[in-house]
C-alpha positions in Angstrom: -73.6 86.9 10.5 -75.2 85.0 7.7 -78.8 83.7 8.3 -79.0 80.0 9.2 -80.5 77.3 6.9 -79.1 79.0 3.8 -79.2 76.2 1.1 -76.1 77.4 -0.7 -74.1 77.5 2.5 -75.3 74.1 3.6 -74.4 72.6 0.2 -71.0 74.2 0.3 -70.5 72.9 3.8 -71.5 69.3 2.7 -68.9 69.5 -0.1 -66.2 69.4 2.5 -67.4 65.9 3.3 -67.5 65.1 -0.4 -63.8 66.2 -0.6 -62.2 64.5 2.3 -64.3 61.3 2.5 -62.3 60.0 -0.4 -59.4 59.7 2.1 -61.6 57.7 4.5 -62.7 55.3 1.8 -59.6 54.7 -0.3 -56.9 55.1 2.3 -58.4 53.8 5.5 -61.0 51.3 4.2 -60.2 49.8 0.8 -57.2 50.2 -1.5 -54.6 51.1 1.0 -55.3 48.3 3.5 -55.3 45.7 0.7 -52.2 47.2 -0.9 -50.4 47.4 2.5 -51.2 43.8 3.4 -50.1 42.6 0.0 -46.7 44.3 -0.1 -45.9 43.6 3.6 -46.7 39.8 3.4 -43.6 38.0 2.1 -42.6 34.4 1.8 -39.5 35.0 3.9 -41.2 36.8 6.8 -44.9 36.1 6.5 -47.0 39.0 7.9 -44.1 40.3 10.1 -42.5 43.6 9.1 -39.6 45.6 10.6 -40.4 49.2 11.4 -37.5 51.4 12.6 -35.7 48.3 13.9 -38.8 46.7 15.7 -40.8 43.8 14.4 -44.6 44.0 14.2 -47.5 42.0 12.6 -48.3 44.2 9.6 -52.0 44.9 10.3 -51.2 45.6 14.0 -48.5 48.1 12.9 -51.1 50.0 10.7 -53.4 50.1 13.7 -50.7 51.4 16.0 -49.7 54.1 13.5 -53.3 55.2 13.2 -53.7 55.2 17.0 -50.6 57.3 17.4 -51.9 59.8 14.8 -55.2 60.1 16.5 -53.5 60.5 19.9 -51.6 63.5 18.4 -54.9 64.9 17.3 -56.3 64.5 20.8 -53.4 66.4 22.2 -53.5 69.2 19.6 -57.1 70.0 18.8 -58.3 71.3 22.2 -55.6 74.0 22.0 -56.1 74.7 18.2 -59.8 75.0 18.4 -59.7 77.2 21.4 -57.3 79.5 19.6 -59.5 79.3 16.5 -62.5 80.5 18.4 -60.4 83.2 20.2 -59.1 84.5 16.9 -62.2 83.7 14.8 -60.2 81.9 12.1 -61.4 78.3 12.1 -61.6 78.2 8.3 -57.9 78.8 8.2 -57.3 75.7 10.3 -59.6 73.7 8.0 -57.4 74.8 5.1 -54.2 74.0 6.8 -55.2 70.5 7.8 -56.7 69.9 4.3 -53.4 70.8 2.7 -51.5 68.6 5.2 -53.7 65.6 4.5 -53.8 66.1 0.8 -50.1 66.4 0.4 -49.5 63.3 2.6 -51.9 61.3 0.4 -49.9 62.4 -2.6 -46.8 61.3 -0.8 -48.2 57.7 -0.5 -47.7 57.5 -4.3 -44.0 56.6 -3.5 -45.0 54.0 -0.9 -43.4 50.6 -1.4 -42.0 47.9 0.9 -38.5 49.5 0.6 -39.9 52.8 1.8 -42.0 51.4 4.7 -41.1 53.9 7.3 -41.6 57.0 5.1 -44.9 55.5 3.8 -46.3 54.9 7.3 -45.3 58.4 8.3 -47.3 59.8 5.3 -50.2 57.4 6.3 -50.2 58.9 9.9 -49.9 62.5 8.7 -52.9 62.0 6.3 -54.9 60.8 9.3 -54.0 63.9 11.2 -55.0 66.1 8.3 -58.4 64.3 7.9 -59.2 64.4 11.7 -57.9 68.0 12.1 -60.0 69.4 9.3 -63.1 67.5 10.4 -63.3 69.1 13.9 -63.6 72.6 12.4 -66.0 71.3 9.8 -68.3 69.8 12.5 -68.2 73.0 14.4 -70.0 74.8 11.6 -73.2 72.7 12.1 -74.9 74.8 14.8 -73.7 77.9 13.0 -75.3 77.2 9.7 -78.5 75.2 10.7 -81.2 75.8 13.3 -81.9 73.2 15.9 -84.8 71.6 14.0 -82.7 71.2 10.8 -79.5 69.8 12.3 -80.3 66.1 11.9 -81.1 66.6 8.2 -78.1 68.8 7.6 -75.8 66.4 9.3 -77.2 63.6 7.3 -76.7 65.7 4.1 -73.0 66.1 4.9 -72.5 62.3 5.3 -74.6 61.6 2.2 -72.4 64.0 0.1 -69.3 62.3 1.6 -70.5 58.8 0.7 -71.4 59.8 -2.9 -68.2 61.7 -3.5 -66.0 59.0 -2.1 -67.8 56.3 -4.1 -67.3 58.2 -7.4 -63.5 58.5 -6.8 -63.4 54.9 -5.6 -65.0 53.7 -8.9 -62.4 55.8 -10.8 -59.6 54.2 -8.9 -61.3 50.8 -9.2 -61.0 50.9 -13.0 -57.2 51.2 -12.8 -56.9 48.5 -10.1 -59.1 46.0 -12.0 -58.0 46.7 -15.6 -54.4 48.0 -15.5 -53.6 46.4 -18.9 -56.3 48.5 -20.5 -54.1 51.6 -19.7 -50.8 49.9 -20.5 -49.9 49.6 -16.8 -47.3 46.9 -16.2 -46.2 47.8 -12.6 -48.5 45.9 -10.3 -48.1 48.6 -7.6 -48.9 51.5 -9.8 -52.8 51.4 -9.8 -52.9 51.5 -6.0 -50.2 54.3 -5.7 -52.0 56.3 -8.4 -55.2 56.0 -6.3 -53.4 57.5 -3.4 -52.3 60.4 -5.6 -55.8 61.0 -6.9 -57.2 61.1 -3.3 -54.8 63.9 -2.4 -55.7 65.9 -5.5 -59.5 65.3 -5.2 -59.4 66.2 -1.5 -57.6 69.5 -2.0 -59.5 70.5 -5.1 -63.1 70.0 -4.0 -62.3 71.5 -0.6 -62.0 74.9 -2.3 -65.8 75.0 -2.7 -66.6 75.2 1.1 -63.5 77.4 1.6 -65.0 79.9 -0.9 -68.5 79.9 0.8 -68.2 79.2 4.5 -67.8 82.2 6.9 -64.4 82.7 8.3 -65.6 82.5 11.9 -66.2 85.1 14.6 -63.7 86.0 17.4 -64.9 85.3 20.9 -66.0 88.8 22.1 -65.9 87.8 25.8 -62.1 87.4 25.7 -59.9 90.5 25.8 -57.9 91.1 22.7 -54.9 91.9 24.9 -54.5 88.3 26.0 -51.7 86.2 24.6 -53.1 83.9 22.0 -51.8 80.7 23.7 -52.9 81.6 27.2 -56.2 82.9 25.7 -56.7 79.5 24.0 -56.2 77.6 27.3 -58.5 80.0 29.2 -61.2 79.6 26.6 -60.8 75.8 26.7 -61.2 75.8 30.5 -64.2 78.0 30.2 -65.9 75.6 27.8 -65.0 72.6 29.9 -66.7 74.2 32.9 -69.8 74.8 30.9 -69.9 71.3 29.5 -69.8 69.9 33.1 -72.8 72.0 33.9 -74.9 70.5 31.1 -76.5 67.4 32.5 -77.6 65.8 29.2 -74.4 66.6 27.4 -72.3 65.3 30.3 -74.2 62.0 30.1 -74.0 61.8 26.3 -70.3 62.1 25.9 -69.3 58.9 27.9 -71.9 56.9 25.9 -70.6 58.3 22.7 -67.0 57.5 23.8 -67.7 53.8 24.4 -69.7 53.0 21.3 -67.3 55.1 19.2 -64.5 52.7 20.2 -66.4 50.0 18.4 -67.8 51.9 15.4 -64.6 53.7 14.3 -62.4 50.7 14.9 -64.6 48.4 12.8 -64.6 50.9 10.0 -60.8 51.1 10.0 -60.1 47.3 10.2 -62.9 45.8 8.1 -60.8 45.4 4.9 -57.9 43.9 6.8 -60.3 41.4 8.5 -61.6 40.2 5.2 -58.1 39.9 3.7 -56.5 38.0 6.6 -59.3 36.0 8.2 -61.3 35.1 5.1 -58.5 35.4 2.4 -60.7 37.5 0.2 -59.1 39.0 -2.9 -58.5 42.7 -3.2 -61.2 43.1 -5.9 -63.8 41.5 -3.6 -62.8 43.7 -0.7 -63.0 46.9 -2.6 -66.4 45.8 -4.0 -67.8 45.1 -0.6 -66.6 48.3 0.9 -68.2 50.1 -2.0 -71.5 48.4 -1.1 -71.1 49.5 2.5 -70.7 53.1 1.4 -73.8 53.0 -0.9 -75.9 51.4 1.8 -74.6 54.0 4.3 -76.2 56.8 2.3 -79.6 55.2 2.9 -78.7 54.6 6.5 -77.9 58.2 7.2 -81.2 59.3 5.6 -83.2 56.6 7.4 -81.8 57.5 10.8 -82.6 61.2 10.3 -86.2 60.2 9.6 -86.4 57.9 12.5 -85.0 60.4 14.9 -87.7 62.9 13.9 -90.3 60.2 14.9 -88.7 58.5 17.9 -86.0 60.9 19.1 -82.3 60.7 18.7 -81.4 58.7 21.9 -84.0 55.9 21.2 -82.7 55.5 17.7 -79.1 55.4 18.9 -80.0 52.7 21.4 -81.5 50.6 18.6 -78.5 51.1 16.4 -76.0 50.1 19.1 -78.0 46.9 19.7 -77.4 46.1 16.0 -73.7 46.9 16.4 -73.4 44.4 19.2 -74.9 41.7 17.0 -72.5 42.7 14.2 -69.5 42.1 16.4 -70.6 38.7 17.5 -71.5 37.9 13.8 -68.0 38.9 12.8 -66.5 36.5 15.3 -68.6 33.7 13.8 -68.2 34.6 10.1 -66.4 31.8 8.2 -67.0 32.5 4.5 -67.4 35.3 2.0 -71.2 35.1 1.7 -71.5 35.7 5.5 -69.0 38.6 5.3 -70.9 40.3 2.5 -74.2 40.0 4.4 -72.6 41.4 7.5 -71.2 44.2 5.4 -74.6 45.3 4.2 -75.8 45.5 7.9 -72.7 47.4 8.9 -73.2 49.9 6.0 -76.8 50.6 7.0 -75.9 51.4 10.6 -72.5 53.0 10.0 -73.8 56.1 8.2 -76.7 56.4 10.5 -74.8 56.3 13.8 -72.2 58.8 12.6 -74.7 61.3 11.3 -77.0 61.0 14.3 -74.1 61.2 16.9 -73.0 64.5 15.5 -76.4 66.1 15.4 -77.3 64.8 18.8 -74.2 66.5 20.3 -75.0 69.7 18.4 -78.6 69.7 19.7 -77.3 69.4 23.3 -75.2 72.6 22.9 -76.6 76.1 23.6 -77.8 77.3 20.2 -76.6 80.9 20.7 -72.9 80.1 21.2 -70.2 81.6 18.9 -67.2 79.5 20.1 -68.5 76.3 18.4 -65.0 75.0 17.5 -64.0 74.8 21.2 -67.3 73.0 22.0 -66.9 70.6 19.1 -63.3 69.9 20.1 -64.7 67.9 23.1 -66.8 65.9 20.7 -63.9 65.2 18.4 -61.4 64.6 21.1 -63.8 62.1 22.7 -64.2 60.3 19.3 -60.4 60.3 18.5 -59.5 59.1 22.0 -62.0 56.3 21.5 -60.3 55.4 18.2 -56.9 55.4 19.9 -58.1 52.9 22.6 -60.1 50.9 20.2 -57.3 50.5 17.6 -54.8 49.7 20.3 -57.0 47.1 21.9 -57.8 45.5 18.5 -54.1 45.4 17.5 -53.0 44.2 21.0 -55.5 41.3 21.1 -54.6 40.3 17.6 -50.9 40.3 18.5 -51.6 38.1 21.6 -54.0 35.6 20.0 -53.0 36.0 16.3 -56.7 36.3 15.4 -58.8 39.3 14.5 -61.9 37.4 15.5 -61.1 37.7 19.1 -60.4 41.4 18.6 -63.9 41.8 17.1 -65.5 40.1 20.1 -63.7 42.6 22.4 -65.3 45.5 20.6 -68.8 44.1 21.6 -67.9 44.9 25.2 -67.4 48.6 24.3 -70.8 48.6 22.6 -72.5 47.0 25.7 -71.1 49.7 28.0 -72.2 52.4 25.5 -75.7 50.9 25.5 -76.0 51.0 29.2 -74.9 54.7 29.3 -77.4 55.5 26.5 -80.3 54.0 28.6 -79.1 56.3 31.5 -79.1 59.3 29.1 -82.7 58.4 28.0 -83.9 58.3 31.6 -82.2 61.7 32.3 -83.7 63.2 29.1 -87.2 62.1 30.1 -86.8 63.6 33.5 -85.5 66.8 32.0 -88.5 67.0 29.6 -90.9 66.3 32.5 -89.4 69.1 34.6 -89.6 71.5 31.7 -93.3 70.7 31.2 -94.0 71.2 35.0 -92.1 74.5 35.0 -94.2 75.6 32.0 -97.5 75.1 33.9 
């Protein structure tokens, strides 16, 4: 096994974030939401579209498709990660999901209103590819970094992701803002070209971590005579039993679940909120999301520093407090200036909470485990299930009230529950440390 804290391995690992974060920015946050809203809003039908014979509000449909994609991920990943640990081939799964997501993004190049069904299927498959690859990527963290370095390494991954995605976003931005410079006359072409570039970028840069990261190690505790499927389920049951016996991890997962409902949903619907509630033009939306990404780089680094000084849970509590404020502020936002100011705040806490959440979970795991993919499947399943519920609630409330403001306010409730659970975790952590000190006397 390669020694931990190897700078070359850590840089290669972080490049996977560089590769696939372009999907997260261009497809889920900026150009695709603006493009989708534009082509599905017509004079004849307003913001209502027909999808396989059923009518939906356009933004609610995109939320439902994403929720369905994440639900499939929730159902698949526990089995896949258990099998990956059993066979020791988690890098192969990273490669498979990367190829799936990249090709689906390339398929979005053909997305127009006349191909709505096929386009939304590609949209959903791309989400599955992104989420599927990320769980195996996350599982490398305790394998490549020691406990004292995991906050910094986790932040490095997100920082690489934000930088890489911003570079590609700027390239796409040039085509979107100045199509005539390149002789482009089709109004839909700049956005569709952006989707194609995301797929190529994602698959190309992912080859760097694939060349460097270790393949993975088979779980030596499982007999090689076991059937791979039954072996996967047995390994999953074994990990679940262990998670239940870890008091801090058992308290952290519910807190993470509830605040993730808010964090992930806000990230996915921010552009649609600006377009529909504030009537912001596509150029302004892309610009503000770029600002969020740049500020998020500083946020990830800042939270890593603060966690060293105050501890992960205390910093998470402070960040969730700010998220509650952000939800209430979104409900009250009435103009572009307020939206931009809120975007800066969201950017600062977005990068921080994602990076710190991952490293906090990693720290609560036994540091000598080899079946990291199975353990991280619980983390990713928790997050993806939170996204499913968050997106469904957001879309459902919008469908009922025809206002995204009410949906934003609902998310504040999830953050409040997460905050209460974090305080409970903090109390348990203090008690655990006290007991450890007493036992050491």
